[in-house]
C-alpha positions as CSV (number, residue, x, y, z in Angstrom):
1,M,85.5,97.4,81.5
2,S,88.3,95.8,83.5
3,Y,92.0,97.2,83.1
4,F,93.1,93.8,81.5
5,R,90.1,93.9,79.0
6,K,91.2,97.7,78.2
7,I,94.8,96.9,77.4
8,V,93.7,94.0,75.1
9,V,91.4,96.3,73.3
10,S,94.0,98.8,72.8
11,A,96.4,96.2,71.7
12,A,94.0,95.3,68.9
13,T,94.3,99.0,67.7
14,L,98.0,98.9,67.7
15,L,98.0,95.7,65.7
16,A,96.0,97.3,63.1
17,L,98.9,100.1,63.1
18,T,101.9,97.9,63.0
19,S,103.5,95.5,60.5
20,W,104.7,93.5,63.5
21,S,103.0,90.0,63.0
22,A,105.4,87.2,64.4
23,Q,103.8,85.9,67.7
24,A,106.6,86.0,70.2
25,K,107.4,82.8,71.9
26,E,110.9,83.5,73.7
27,F,110.7,86.5,75.8
28,R,113.5,88.8,76.9
29,L,113.0,90.6,80.2
30,G,115.4,93.3,81.4
31,L,115.9,94.7,84.8
32,I,118.4,96.8,86.7
33,T,118.2,95.0,90.0
34,P,121.0,92.3,91.0
35,P,120.0,88.9,91.0
36,P,119.3,88.4,94.7
37,H,116.6,91.4,94.4
38,I,113.1,90.8,95.1
39,W,112.2,92.2,91.7
40,T,114.6,89.9,90.0
41,K,113.1,86.9,91.9
42,A,109.7,87.9,91.0
43,A,110.6,88.2,87.3
44,E,112.1,84.6,87.3
45,A,108.9,83.3,89.0
46,F,106.8,85.0,86.3
47,G,109.0,83.2,83.7
48,E,108.6,79.7,85.3
49,E,104.7,80.1,85.7
50,L,104.3,81.6,82.2
51,S,106.2,78.5,80.7
52,E,104.1,76.2,82.7
53,A,100.9,77.8,81.9
54,S,101.6,77.9,78.1
55,G,102.6,74.4,78.0
56,G,106.2,75.1,77.4
57,A,105.1,77.3,74.3
58,H,106.5,80.6,75.9
59,S,109.7,81.2,78.0
60,V,111.2,84.1,79.6
61,S,114.9,84.9,79.8
62,V,115.6,87.3,82.8
63,F,118.6,89.7,82.4
64,P,119.1,91.3,85.6
65,A,121.7,94.0,86.9
66,R,121.6,96.2,83.7
67,Q,122.8,93.4,81.3
68,L,120.8,95.1,78.5
69,G,121.6,98.7,79.6
70,N,120.2,101.2,82.0
71,E,116.6,101.9,82.3
72,A,116.4,104.8,79.6
73,E,118.1,102.3,77.1
74,M,115.7,99.4,78.0
75,L,112.7,101.6,77.5
76,Q,114.0,102.6,74.1
77,Q,114.5,98.9,73.2
78,L,110.9,98.3,74.5
79,Q,109.6,101.1,72.2
80,T,111.4,99.4,69.1
81,G,110.5,95.9,70.0
82,A,114.0,94.8,70.4
83,L,113.3,94.0,74.0
84,D,110.1,92.1,74.8
85,M,109.5,93.1,78.8
86,A,110.9,94.7,81.6
87,F,110.2,95.5,85.3
88,M,111.0,98.9,85.4
89,T,110.9,101.9,88.1
90,V,107.8,104.1,87.4
91,A,110.6,106.8,87.9
92,E,112.0,106.0,84.6
93,V,108.6,105.9,82.9
94,S,107.6,109.2,84.5
95,N,110.5,110.8,82.6
96,R,108.3,110.1,79.5
97,A,104.8,110.1,81.2
98,P,104.8,112.9,83.6
99,E,101.4,112.0,85.2
100,L,103.2,109.1,86.9
101,G,105.4,111.6,88.8
102,A,102.4,112.1,91.2
103,F,103.4,108.7,92.9
104,Y,106.4,110.5,94.3
105,A,104.6,113.0,96.3
106,P,106.3,113.3,99.7
107,Y,104.4,111.4,102.3
108,L,101.8,110.5,100.1
109,A,101.8,107.2,102.0
110,D,101.8,106.8,105.6
111,D,103.6,103.5,105.7
112,I,104.6,100.7,103.6
113,G,101.3,99.0,103.8
114,H,99.4,102.2,102.7
115,A,101.9,102.5,99.8
116,G,100.8,99.0,98.6
117,R,97.0,99.7,98.9
118,I,97.5,103.1,96.8
119,L,99.3,101.1,94.0
120,R,96.6,98.4,94.0
121,S,93.8,101.2,93.7
122,D,91.7,101.8,90.6
123,T,93.2,105.2,90.3
124,A,96.7,103.8,90.0
125,K,95.8,101.3,87.5
126,S,93.9,104.0,85.4
127,M,97.2,105.7,85.2
128,L,98.6,103.0,83.1
129,E,96.1,103.3,80.4
130,P,97.8,106.0,78.3
131,L,101.1,104.2,78.1
132,P,100.8,102.2,74.8
133,G,99.9,105.5,72.8
134,Q,102.2,107.8,75.0
135,V,105.3,105.6,75.5
136,G,105.0,102.6,73.3
137,V,104.7,100.1,76.2
138,V,101.8,98.3,77.8
139,G,101.7,98.4,81.7
140,V,100.3,95.5,83.2
141,G,100.5,96.3,86.9
142,Y,102.5,97.7,89.7
143,G,105.0,96.5,92.4
144,M,107.4,98.4,94.5
145,A,110.4,98.8,96.5
146,G,110.4,100.0,100.0
147,L,110.0,103.6,101.3
148,R,113.0,106.0,100.7
149,Q,115.5,106.7,103.6
150,I,118.8,108.8,103.6
151,V,122.1,107.3,104.5
152,S,124.8,109.9,105.2
153,R,128.5,110.0,105.7
154,G,128.2,112.9,108.3
155,E,126.1,113.6,111.1
156,I,122.4,114.7,110.2
157,N,120.4,116.3,112.9
158,S,118.1,118.4,110.7
159,S,117.3,119.0,107.0
160,E,119.8,121.9,107.1
161,D,122.6,119.5,107.6
162,L,121.6,118.2,104.1
163,S,122.2,121.6,102.6
164,G,124.9,121.3,99.7
165,L,125.6,117.8,100.3
166,K,126.1,115.7,97.1
167,L,123.3,113.1,97.5
168,R,122.9,110.2,95.3
169,I,119.5,110.0,93.6
170,T,117.7,107.9,91.0
171,P,117.8,110.0,87.9
172,F,114.3,111.3,87.5
173,T,112.6,114.7,87.9
174,P,110.3,114.3,90.9
175,I,113.2,113.4,93.3
176,L,115.4,115.9,91.7
177,D,112.9,118.6,92.6
178,F,112.4,117.2,96.0
179,Y,116.2,117.4,97.0
180,N,116.7,120.7,95.3
181,A,113.8,122.1,97.4
182,V,115.6,120.5,100.4
183,G,118.8,122.4,99.5
184,A,120.9,119.3,98.8
185,A,122.8,118.9,95.6
186,P,121.3,116.0,94.1
187,T,123.5,113.6,92.2
188,P,122.0,111.2,89.6
189,M,124.0,108.0,89.8
190,P,123.3,104.3,88.7
191,L,123.0,101.8,91.4
192,P,126.2,99.8,90.8
193,A,128.2,102.8,91.3
194,V,126.6,103.8,94.8
195,Y,128.7,101.6,97.1
196,D,132.1,102.8,95.8
197,A,130.7,106.4,95.6
198,L,129.9,106.4,99.3
199,A,132.9,104.6,100.2
200,N,135.3,107.1,98.4
201,G,133.4,110.2,99.2
202,Q,132.2,111.1,95.7
203,V,128.9,111.4,97.2
204,D,128.1,112.6,100.8
205,A,124.8,110.8,101.0
206,I,122.2,108.6,99.4
207,D,118.4,108.2,99.0
208,M,117.9,104.5,99.1
209,D,115.3,102.0,100.2
210,A,115.9,99.6,103.4
211,E,116.5,96.5,101.4
212,L,119.4,97.8,99.5
213,I,120.9,99.7,102.5
214,W,120.9,96.4,104.4
215,V,121.6,93.8,101.6
216,L,124.3,96.0,99.8
217,K,125.7,97.3,103.1
218,Y,125.6,100.8,102.3
219,Y,125.6,101.4,105.9
220,D,129.3,100.3,105.8
221,H,130.4,103.9,104.9
222,A,127.7,105.8,106.8
223,D,127.7,107.7,109.8
224,T,123.9,108.4,110.0
225,I,120.9,106.7,108.8
226,V,117.7,108.8,108.6
227,Q,114.6,106.7,108.5
228,S,112.4,109.2,106.9
229,D,109.9,107.1,105.0
230,H,109.4,110.1,102.8
231,M,108.7,108.8,99.4
232,M,107.2,105.5,97.8
233,F,109.1,103.8,94.9
234,P,106.7,101.9,92.5
235,M,107.7,99.4,89.9
236,V,105.8,98.6,86.8
237,G,105.6,95.4,84.6
238,L,105.9,96.5,81.1
239,V,105.6,94.5,77.8
240,S,106.8,96.3,74.6
241,A,103.5,97.7,72.8
242,K,105.0,96.2,69.3
243,V,105.5,92.7,70.9
244,W,102.1,92.9,72.7
245,A,100.3,93.8,69.3
246,G,101.7,90.5,67.9
247,L,100.2,88.3,70.5
248,S,97.0,86.5,70.3
249,D,94.1,87.5,72.6
250,D,94.8,84.5,74.6
251,D,98.4,84.9,75.0
252,R,97.8,88.7,75.9
253,A,95.5,87.6,78.6
254,M,97.9,84.9,79.9
255,V,101.0,87.4,80.0
256,A,98.9,90.2,81.5
257,E,97.4,87.9,84.3
258,L,100.8,86.3,85.3
259,M,103.0,89.3,85.0
260,A,100.5,91.4,87.2
261,K,100.5,88.7,89.7
262,H,104.2,88.6,90.0
263,V,104.9,92.3,90.1
264,D,102.1,92.6,92.8
265,S,103.7,90.0,94.9
266,T,106.6,92.3,95.5
267,I,104.2,94.6,97.5
268,D,103.5,91.7,99.8
269,S,107.4,91.0,100.1
270,Y,108.2,94.5,101.1
271,V,105.2,94.9,103.5
272,E,106.5,91.7,105.2
273,K,110.2,92.5,105.3
274,E,110.7,96.1,105.5
275,A,110.4,96.5,109.2
276,G,113.1,93.6,109.7
277,W,115.4,95.4,107.5
278,L,115.2,98.7,109.3
279,E,115.5,97.0,112.6
280,Q,118.8,95.3,111.3
281,I,120.2,98.5,109.9
282,E,119.2,100.1,113.5
283,G,121.3,97.5,115.2
284,T,124.3,98.3,113.1
285,G,125.5,100.8,115.8
286,K,125.2,103.8,113.4
287,A,123.5,106.8,114.4
288,Y,119.9,106.2,113.6
289,K,117.2,108.9,113.5
290,K,113.5,108.5,112.7
291,V,111.8,111.5,111.5
292,D,108.5,112.6,110.0
293,A,107.4,115.2,107.5
294,S,108.1,118.2,109.8
295,F,111.9,117.2,109.2
296,F,111.7,118.6,105.6
297,G,110.3,122.0,106.4
298,D,109.0,124.0,103.5
299,A,110.6,121.4,100.8
300,I,107.3,119.4,100.7
301,G,105.1,122.6,100.0
302,E,107.6,123.6,97.3
303,W,107.5,120.2,95.7
304,N,103.7,120.0,96.0
305,A,103.5,123.4,94.3
306,I,105.8,122.4,91.3
307,W,104.1,119.1,90.7
308,S,100.5,120.4,91.1
309,E,101.2,122.2,87.9
310,K,102.9,119.2,86.3
311,T,100.3,116.6,86.6
312,S,96.7,116.4,86.9
313,S,96.8,113.0,88.9
314,L,97.9,114.4,92.1
315,D,94.5,115.3,93.6
316,A,93.2,111.9,92.5
317,L,95.9,110.0,94.1
318,R,95.7,112.1,97.3
319,E,92.1,111.3,97.5
320,T,92.8,107.6,97.0
321,A,95.5,107.7,99.6
322,A,93.1,109.3,102.2
323,S,90.2,106.7,101.3
324,T,92.7,103.8,101.7
325,Q,94.3,104.7,105.1
């Protein structure tokens, strides 16, 4: 049974359990990313194609840049049906579905293209199946941002130089565990606050992808950029399970197909553009260091020990990663 067929069948079960009966026509879709971001552009393209495919019956209003709240707040809105859809970091969803934390295994992916192949695998898709019952959302497919890099206000020559540094992270457990193992002081912080925090020394370093390092000019207040490529950063297209249950089978199939198409398109965008962003960042004249897994010493083993007990999906993802190299 295909993944789309499975989520349509699971939605039928949800429909029997809910009083939600009105078929959604004007969808609201929330994101945390700014308007120029690849995810936001993909959301807008999804809305345009859905409107066209439905003959104008459906429309999507896209609310970027946390207009509807942070991701935790948007996820709550999805659970109640107050928000119809979101393009959301798997990081936030993993706070409620810990199995998804396996995606953040350090160096699971060899490079950006390999990360895309992992996310397109049957193993990855199967990890979305429990979400309607577990979290109250339907996951239709994955996108991603680039691999994670480190930007520091000070000189970084080894992982020991990260010890004690206030290092901005996305607020979720897998990356918190990683930087605790490194010996840094991981500091959760929303994206809009990052530039000023780095400028005024509120944080000493940040964990970020190449797109935002370049586009939002985080390198302005950096002495060192470490290209570590240490972690992938998936995104997932979500529909409120309550909203989903009120749709016809045909509309579910249309929404699932088109949303999956456009979240998946972000993978191709990052595969195409990431090397260029990194080249431009390297050309800023800041100290630029390329490192591999050995840079982090024992931290990777510590993370693996912690997460092998938290998720049963880690071994399956590692097998998938090995088979898609």
